[in-house]
N, C-alpha and C positions, 0 to 999 in steps of 0.2 A: 504493500500500500504506500502511495506517495505521501509520506508524513508531512511534507512541507505544505500540502494543501490544507491540512487541518489547522494550520496556524494562520490561514488567511482570515481577515476580519469579514464578517457578514452581518447584514442587518437582521435583527431578531424578529421583525414583523413581516407578514406576507404582503407582497405588492399586489395591488388590484389588477384584475384581468382587464385588458384593453381590447379595442376592436381589432387591432392588428396582431392579436395572439395567434399562435399555431399550436393548439394544446394537445394534439393527439396524432396518431398515425393518419397520414393523408389529409390533415387539416381539420377544421372545425366540425365538418359533417362526414368526414371520411371519404369524400368524393375525389380528392386530388385536384379540385378546382380552386384556383387562387383568384381572389377578387382584385388583387393588386395589378395595375396596368403598367407599372414602371420597372419591372424586373429586367436585368441585363439580358441581352440576346447573345452577346459575344464576350468571351473572356479567355484568359490563359494564365500560366503560372505567375506572370507579372502584370497582367492586364485585368483591370476591374476587380481586383482582390482587395477588399476592405481590411481583412485580417485573416491570418492562418493560425489556428491553435493546435499545438501538438497534443495528442491524446495519449494517456498513460497505457491504454490497452485497446484491443480490437473489439469490434461488435458490428452487427448488422442493424441495430436499432436506429431509428431516426432521432434527430434532435427535436425537442418540443420547446416552444417559446411562450412564456407567460410573464407579463410585466417586464422587468429588467433582467430576467434570468433565462438561461438555457439549461435544460436537463437532458442528459443522455446516459446510457448504460454502457459498460464494457466489462470484460473479464480479465483475470490475471492468474498466473501461477501454474497453469496446466494447459497443454496443447495450444499455446499461443503461437501463431504463425511467425516463423523465424526466431522463436524463443528457445530456451534451453530444454524444454520438454516438461520437466517437473513430474509430480505424481498426482493422482486424483485428490489426495488429501490436501494438496496445495491450491486447489481450485477456489477462487474467490470471485464473487460478483460485486460490481460497484455501481453506485449511482453518483454521477458527477454533475456538479452545478457550475456553470460558467457565467460570467458577466456578458450580457447580450450586446453591449456596445463595443467591447474590446476583445472578447474571447478569453479574458483572464480567468483562471480557476478561482472559485469562491470556496467550495468545499467538496469533499469526496468521502462517501460512506461505503464501507466494505462489509461483505456478508459471506461467511463460509457456506459451502454448498452442502445440501442434503444428499448423501451418497447412498448407493452408487448412482452415478450419472451415466447417460448415454455416451458411448465412445464416438468421437467425431470421425467420420469416414470419407468426407468429401470436402473439396474446397468451397468456401462460402458459408459453410455451416459454422455454428458457434454457440457459445453459452450466454450471449447477450443479444438476441435477435428480436426480442419483444420491445416495442417502443413504449415508453411511459405515457401516461395521460395525466394532465394537471389542470387544476382550477385555481381560483384566486387564493386558496388556503393551503392546498396540499398537492403532492405529486405521488402517483401510484405506479408501482412497477410489478411486473410478473417475471419471476425467475424460475419458471418451470416448477419442479417438485420442491424447490426451496420455498416457494410460496409467493403470495402477494404482500407487498410491503408499502405502507403509507408513511410519508414524511411531511413535515411542514417545510416551508420554503427556506428555513434556516438550517435544515438538515437533521432535525430531531425526528427519531423514529416514533411514530404514533401508534401503529399496530401492525401485526403480521397475521396473515390468514393462510390456512392450508387449503389447497383446492385439489389435492390428489398426490399420490406418490409413485405413479407409473412413469415409465419412459417408453419410447418407441424407436423406430429405425433411424429417426433424425431428431435433432434437438428441438426444443420448443421455439415457436416464432409468433404465435398469435398475440395481439396487443390488447390490453384492456381498454374499455371505453366507459364513459359516464352517461347515465340517463337518470335525470332527477336526482334522488338521493342515493343512487346505486352505482357501484363499480361492477361492470359486467365483464366476465372473463370467459373466453372460449378455452376451457380446460379439457379439450378432447384428448390431448396427449396424456395429461396427468390423471384423468378419471373418466374419460368418455362422457363429459358433461359440459354444459354451460352453467356457470355459477354466478349469482348476483350477491354482492356483499354491500352492507351498509357502509357508505363512504366515510362516515364519522367514526365508526367503531370497528369495522371489519366483520361484524356479525353476518353470518350467512342468512339471506332472506329467501332465496329460492334456488332450486337446482333442477335442471332439465337433463335427463340421462339419455344414453343411446346415441351420442354424437361421436361418430367414429371417423378417424383419418381426416381431420379438419385442422389445417395449420393456419387458417385465415382469421382475419379480424372481423367480428360481426359489424353489421350496419343496422341503423334504425331507419326504416322506410315508412313514408306516409302513403297509405293507400288512397285510392280515388275518393273514398268516403270519409277520409280524414283520420283513419285508425293508424296508430303507431304500431309497427311490426318489427320485431328483432329478427333479422334474417341471417342464417348461418349455413353456407354450403358445406356439405360433408360427403362422405362416401355414398355415392349413388343417389343421394337425395339432397334437396334444399329444404331446410326447416325454417318455419316462422313461429315466433312466440310473442305473447304479450310481454313487453319488456319490463313492466311493473310487477307482474305476478308470476311470470314464467309459464302461464297456461299455454298449451299448444294451440296454434291457430290453423296452420296448414302445412302440408308437405308436397313436394313435387319431385318426381323422378327426373334424374339428369341424363341417364343413359351413358354417363361417364363411369368407367369401370373401376376407378380407384380413388386416390386421395384428392383433396381440394386444397391447394395452397393460395392461389390468388384471392384477394378480397373482392367481393361483389361491389358493383355500383348500381345506383338506381336513378331514374328520372321519370317524372310523370306517372308514378305508380307502377313502373315496370322495373324488375331486377335483372341485371345482366351479370352472368357468371362465366368464368373461365376455369379450366383445370384439367388435369389428366395429361397423358403422354401420347395417346393415339386413339383413333376412332373419333367418337363425339368428344369434343373438348370445349364446347361452349353452348350456352343456352340463354333464352330470355323467358321470364315467367312474370305474369301480371300479379301484383299483390292484391290482397283483399278477399281471398277465398277462404273456404272452410274445408278441413279434411284433406283428402287426396285430390289435388287440383291438376294433376298431370294432363288429363284430357280436356279440361275446361279453361285452364289459365296458362299452360305452356304455349308460348307463341312460336318458337322455333328452336332448333338445335343446329350446331355447326361443327364441322371437322377442322376448322381453323381456330387456333387459340394460343394459349401460353400455359406453361406448367408452373411458373413462379410469379412473374410480374402481373399486376392487376391492370384492368382497363380504365379508360376515362370516357365520359359521355360529353358530346357537344353537338347541339343543333341538329338533332335527329340522326346522329351517327355515333358509333362506338369505335374507339381507337385503342390499339395496344401494340406492343412489340414482342415478338416471340423470344422467350428467354434463351433458347439454344442457338438460334440462327441469326438473330439481329434483324429480322424481317419486320417491317412496319406494316400494320394492317389498318384498314378502315372498312367498316361494315354498316349497312343500313340498319338502324335500330329497330325498325318495324318488321323486317323480314330476315335479317341476318345475312343478306346477300353481301358478299365481299366486293367493295368498290375498288380498292387497290390493295396489292400485296407486293411491297417493294423491299428488296434486299438492300440494306444500307451499307455502303462500303465501310469496312473497318469497325463495324458495330460490335461483332463478337457476341459474347454472352451478356444477358441483361437480367439481373435479379431485382433491381430497384423498380418500383412502380412509377409511372409517369406523373408529371404535373401538367395541368392545363392553365395557362394564363394569357389573357388578352389575345385570344385566337392563335396561340402557339402551344405546342406540346413539347415538353422537355423529357428526353429519354437519356438516362445515365447508364453507361455500360460498366461492367466489372473492372475494366482497365482504366477507368477514369475519364473517358470521353463522354461528353454530353452532346447529343444531336437535337437540334431545335427544328421541329417540323411544323408546317402550317396546319392548323386544325380546319381542314376543308377536304372535301371528297376528291381532291386531286393531289397526288403526292408532290410536295415541294419542300426541299431541304433548305432551311434558312441559314443555319450555322452549324459548324462542327467545332466544338470547344475541347481543349485538352489542357489539363492541369499539370501534365508532365510527371505524374506519379502513377506507377503501374501496379494494378492489382488491389484488391481489398475494398472496392466500392460496391458493397452489397446493400447499403442503406438507401432508403427513399429520401429524397431531398425535402426540405421544409422551406417555406417562403412567407415573408411578411415585411412590411415597411420598405418595399422596394429592394429588399435583400433576399438572396437565395443562399441557403445553407446546405452544403454538400459534404458528406462525411465519407472518409475512408477508414481503414483499420488504424491509421496512424495520425490522422489530422481531421479537423473540422475547418472547412473553408467558408468564409462569408464573402459573397460576391455582390457587387453593386455597380451601377453605372457611375463613371467618374468623368 
């Protein structure tokens, strides 16, 4: 643990949330859509970089921004890329707080892992892949079987909750979200459940079981009749629950044969999902149903999709980039018909989910390049940006106040127009 961070002075009160906060994975509503119209389009290692903060350890979690603070997670001690190796007993998870204006560290909190943990077997996997969620008072983290932890903005641990003790073939990656007074966690890996906790105390309020092979972050969708629905894509089915009570609302068959990693997006009461490796790998389902809605509410399925990165929606179209091939897609939202399928030169693998801002889509690849593509049904590459650092860009970017925050395993970059 970097002890010098503990000596940094921090304010003891929580800063209020502001309109330009980015408090959770993929932004305020989980859609990946940025209201800001002043984000940079072009940058490089020495161009349009407001600051670069060295990080003490790796992780695929995104930074979240609330008030004057940035929160992100990392891990240390064991299976660190390029590190000495260590043993499982050395594994530590960390919650790191940085100053939003400068990137300077404010505090770092360390937690021993609950063992045994899953063994990392592939590049891009890690022990800090779940993005925190924050409000004006607290920040909440999921560290797999180590549990859910809540801190105040000064770094004081307020509570810890257990959501399961299982591991799977890959490490945990689903991120918690907030709904009213609840912290909602997709604990498919830990207990084959979705769990809702009281955000003030950590007390379990409801649990929905039978959620298998789901590594994605839930979203709350507004149906056409105004009903809030918590939607979780999982193995072979999409599930919807009442987010306040956990009562089941509907299920829909996906025809996708295995796990679901990408998070869904929704627009105008329709949910769009990607996942799987072959065969059917995408679908659209209309919210608002009851029971099995496969025959009544499923609008289309597709054999074009992504196994890791999530889609974005814009103006009647769904956009995504295939995680393995670096191919950019645009499909009609009403039919699933692919409008374009464009292999982007030098794109390579893409694990981060895209952001949409001011008619532009930002796709960041694992080797640190970000391709900016026009959000329209004709492919147009607007910019190719390179930070000059290779490898370890698994995290989805964050954006607010005209700044874009891009994370690698070793650094957090703050980018802005100059």
